[in-house]
N, C-alpha and C positions, 0 to 999 in steps of 0.2 A: 460527606461522600461515603458510600458504602464500599466495602471491601471488594465486592463483585464488580462494581463500576471501575475501581482502580485497576483491577485485574484485566478487564476488557480493554481499558485504555492502554495499559502497558503492553498487552498483546498486539493491539493495533499499531502502536508506535514501533514495537520491535519488528513486526513484519514490514512496516514502511521502511525502516532502516535497512533491513536485509534486501529489500527490493532496490533501494538506492545503491547499495554496495554492488549488487549483482549487475545493475545497469552500468556502473562505472567501469567494471572489468569486462564488459561486453557479453555477459550472459543474459541476453535480453529476454528469453523465454522464462528463465528462472526469476528474473526481475518482475515480469508480468504476473507470474504465479504468486509471488510474495505480496505484491501490491494488491492483487485481487483478494487475497486472504485478509490483508490489512483493511481493505474497504468493507469486507463482510463484517469484520469485528467492529469497525467504527459505526456501521449501520446498526448492528446489534446493540451497541451501547448508546445509540442516539447522539453521537459525537459529531455534530454538524460541521464544526470548523475543521476537524481532522478529516472528515469525509471529503471536504472541498480540497484540502491539501493533497490527499491521496488520489483523488480524481484527476487533479492537474498532472500529477506524476504518471498516472496510468495513461492519460491521453498522450503524453510525450512518448511513452514506451510503445503504445499502439502505433503512433506515427512512425517511429523508428522501424518497427516491424513491417508496416505497410510500404515504406520506402525501400526497404531491403528486399522485399518479395514482390 
């Protein structure tokens, strides 16, 4: 594994975690922002499994926003 790959995977995972935390405390738009950044990083690194996990989280957040508004 290259150092760049590990860096991208770490960033994607970190943004995913931030999104999860923001969602849990009710900061839904911040959660969406972090998860979208995580997805961009996962796509950049061709991390298909992580892309799927993040996409599931994003759909849940989008649904929360849709129901709220």
